[in-house]
N, C-alpha and C positions, 0 to 999 in steps of 0.2 A: 460115327454113324449114330444110330438111335441110343446106344449105351452112353456115349459121350454127352449127347444132348440131355438125356434123363439125369445123368450125374450133375451136370451144370445146373439144371433146374432145381435139383435138391439142394445144392450148395447156395444157390441164390445169387444175390448181387455181387458183381465184380468178376464173374467168370463168363467170358464171351466165347461163343462157339460159332464156327463157320462150317457149313456142310454143303458140299457139292455132290450131288447124287442123281442117279437116273430117276426121273420123276415117276415113271411107271413101275419102278421096282418094288419088291416086297419090303416092308409091309405097306399096305395101302395107306393106313393111318400112321404117319411117321411122328416121332417125338419132335418137338419144336426146338430148333437151334436159334441163336440170336440172328444169324444170317443163314437162311435156307435158300439154296439155289438148285432148283430142279432142272435137270438136263434131259434132252430128248434121246431116245434109244439110238445107239450107234454113233454117237458123237465122236469125232476123230480128233487127232492131235491138235491141229491149228485152232479149230473152233473151241476146244476144251481150254487151251492155253489162254485164249482171248477172254473167256469167261473167268477163268482162275485169276488172271492178273487183275482184271477189273474188280473182282469180288474181294480179293486179299487187300489190294490197295485201298479200297473203300473202307473195309473193316478196320484197317490200321489207322487210317485218317480219322475215322469217326470215334474210335475208342482209345487211341494212343496207349497201347498196352505196355506194361513194364516188363512183361515176360511172355514169350510165345512158345507153346508146345505144339509141334507139328506131328500129327498122327494121320497117316494116309496108307491105304492098302493098295493092292493090285487088282481088286475086283473091277477096275476100269479097263483092264486088258482086253483086247479084242477077242482073245480065246476063252475068256471067262464068260460063259453064256448066262450065268446068274447075275453078273454085274450089268449086263446089257449095254455097255459102252464100247467104244472102238479104238482105244488108245493102243499104239504099238509099244514095244519095249523101249524104243528110243523116245517115244512121247512121255513115258513114265519117268525115264531118266531126266528128260528136259523139265518136266513138272517139278521133280524133287530138287534139281539144281537151282531152278528159278526161285523156289520157296526158300531154300537155304541161303541163297545169296541176297534175298530181299530182307 
């Protein structure tokens, strides 16, 4: 999230970040990631996966990283009202599995 983006901006060149987040979520002014993807409130599993796959593959293709650190939370879960997204537990497992296999 914002902490990762701020850290990357401090370190400068060579550190690439990709952030998928609810566009309307707090804070209103978000730290800039290399790739920022704002999502609509309530986005569910299939739509989220489509955006995730497209975004990750684009970032990998454009940056050709030597090393990838995957940091994702569960604020995307449908029962986390602060996260404002609508992924199921199965959708989160699907997300994590896809990223780790990619």
